[in-house]
N, C-alpha and C positions, 0 to 999 in steps of 0.2 A: 504493499500499500504505500503511495507516494505521500510525502509530508504534506500537511494541509496548511496552506499559506493565505493570510488575510491581509489587507491593505485598506487602512481606515483613514479617513478625511475629518480634520476638526477645522479650526479657524485657519485658513490657508489660500494659496491661490491655484493650488492643485499641480504647480510645476515639478515639484519632487516625485510625486507618484508617475508623472509622465516620463520621467527618466527610465522606468521599467519598459515602457512602450518604445521610447528612443534606443533601447538596446538593440532593436531589430533582429539581427541575425543571431545574437547571443540569446535573446528572448525565447527563440524557437528551442533551443537546446535546454533552456531553463524550464520551459513549459513541459519538457518532456521528463524533467526530474522531480517537479512538484506539482501540487494541484491548487491552483488559484481558487479557492472556494469562496473568497469575499473580495472583490475588487470591482465597485461599481463604476471606477473610470473606464474599466476594459470591457466588462461583460454584465449581463443582465442577472446571471445566475448569483444567488446570495445564500449561502448556508450558513447555518448556526454553528457555533464552536462546540467542541474546543479546538484550537488551533495550535499547530506546532511553531509557527512563527507568525507574529503579527507586526506588520510595519505601520507606524502612525506618523502621519504628516499633519501638522497644524498645532497652534498652541490652544490652550485652555481659557475661553473667554466668556463662557456662559455657565449657568447653573447646570443646565442639560449636559454640556461638554464635561463637568465635574463628575457628575453621576456616570456618564458613559465610559469615561476613561477607566473607571474602576471595574466596570464590567468587561470590558476589553482585556485589562490586566488579569482578572479572575479566569478568563477562559483562554489564555496564552501561554505556552510554556516559555517562549522567548518573546520580549516585546523590545523591538527596535524603533528608536524615534529617527526620522529622516528630515533633515532639512533645519533651517534656521528657526522657523516657528515652533517646531516641537521641541528642539533642544535649547533654545534661547528665548523663546517668547515672540521673536519676530519682528518686523518693523511695526506691527500693531502694538508691540509693547510700549511704544513712545506714549501711549494713553495712560501708562503707569505714573507719568509725571504730571498729569492733566487732571482737570475736574470732569469727570464722567458726567455727572448730573448735568452741568452746564452745557455739555456737548448734547446729552439727549434733549433738553430744552430747546436748544437752537436748531438742531438739524431736523429732528423728526416732528411732523405735524401733531402726532398723537404718542407722546413719549410714554403715556401709561402702558403700551402695549409692547414696549422695549424691555426685554429681560437680558440682562448683561453683568458680569461682574466689573468690579472697578479696574481690574487688572488683566493683562494677558501674560501668561505664565507658562513657562515649559512643562512638558509632561512629568518631568521628573520632580516637579514640586508637588505632585498628586499621587503618583503611584512609583514603584519600583520599576527602573528602567534597566535592561541588560546590556544594551549597547546603543551608542549615539553615533549617527552618520551626519557630519556637518556640511554646511553649504546652502547656497541659494542661488540656484537649486544644487543638489546634491549632484556628485559626478558619478555617472552611471557605472564607470568601471570600479569604484569604490562600493557602490551598491551591490554589483555582482560579485565582488570579492567577499563582502560580508555574507551574502547567500551561501557562497561555496563552502566558506568556514563553517558556518552553522550546520550545513547538511554533511560536514566531515567531522562534526563534533569536536571543533578546534575554536578557541577563542579568536574572534576577529581582531586583527592588528591593521590599523590604518596609520600613514605617517601623520606625526602632529607638530613637526618642526615648522619654522617660520617660511614665509613666502620668499624671504631674503635668499634662503638656501635654494629655493628653485631658481630663482633669478640668477643666482651665481652659476649653476649648472647649465643654464641656458644661455649664457653669455648676455644676458639683458644689461643695459646701461643702467644704473642707479638712477632713478627719477629724483631721488633726494639730493645725491650728490651732484649730478650733471644739470638738473633743472630747477633745484631748490623747491621743489614741488611736495608738499605732505603726502605721506603714503602709510598706511596701516600695516604694510608688509612686515615691518620688524616684529608685530606683536600677533600677526594672523598666521593660522595654521595652513599649510600647503594643501592643494587639492584641485585647484582650479587650472594649474599649469602655468601661474604667473601671468594670467591673460592680460590684466589691465597694464602692469609694467611693460609688458612686450609691445604694447601700443602706445607707450610713452605718457601713461597716466598713472597716478597713484593708486595703489590698492585700497578699496574701501571696505575690507574686512567681511565679505560674505561668507568665509569659512569659519568664521568664529576664532577663538584665542589660541595661538600656538602653546606648546607645553613648555617653551623656554623663554616666555614672554618676561620683560622688565618693564613694568608700567612707569615706575619712577623715571627710568631712563627715557622712556619713550615721551612722557610729558615734557621732560627737559629738551628732548630733539623738536618737539612742536614749538616750544617757547623760542628756541634758537631760530626757527623758521619763521618767527613773527605770528604763529598761531596761538593766541591765548584766550583767555575768558570764554564767551559764548561760542565763539568759532570752534576753539579747541574742544569744547564739551559736545558740541555738535558732530564732530568728527567721530566720536566714539559712540554716541547715541544715534545708532543707525540700525542696520539689519540685525545685528547682534548686540545691540546696546545695553540689553538688560542682563546679559551674562555677568557674574560677579565681579571680576577684576575689571572689567571696562566700566560697568556701571558705578563702581567705587571709584575709579580714577575721574570718571566724569563728574560725579557728585562732589569730589573734592575740589576739582577745578572750578564748579559752578559756585562752590562756598568760599572760592579764593583761597584754598589751602594748598594750591600746586600752581 
């Protein structure tokens, strides 16, 4: 019997689960190894759990989300979060620094019908997560590598060193040194292939924090580039802005402590 795989969506844009479909030729082989029993993005069939592997895209933003993710966890042997929304709260976590009630009153003609939490939080703040795949969107090769590892009963291992390492390997000219352009590469994990620096623009952190980050040094780097105050804070409060090291550094900058 093939392992039962499910792909769930919470608050997100669908881009990360689409990476399964973007795998194209690899997907045909994968489909022969597992049974996608729940994947609304790809097929109409939707079977109940239990599941051997559950991939979860999206952050937790409503009371219903908070209840549903508990049920997903109970029915899944392995739970893997995919993408910035599921791993860090996503771009919608910008609401965590805002007045949600004010937004509800201003944006919606009937705010009493809107059921939402005051925050957008990663899945790991609600249930136990077995593995996280970072990115916005995730890299399809990393996604497939995680599937292969789990099917082989091995602990998935993905690179977590900084984008700067990837730039060196590719021979990219450093945009900070050569152009004086702010870049989150020193504190962002690899996975995108250093795509933005390769096109002469600074990394904006779509793959989340690297494992060798030095946030104190990075704040000093921004200051030397003339990026301070609100400008520096906004550099960190982006796609993965709610992840702890970036959040704490941005909050300290906003408070004038860095």
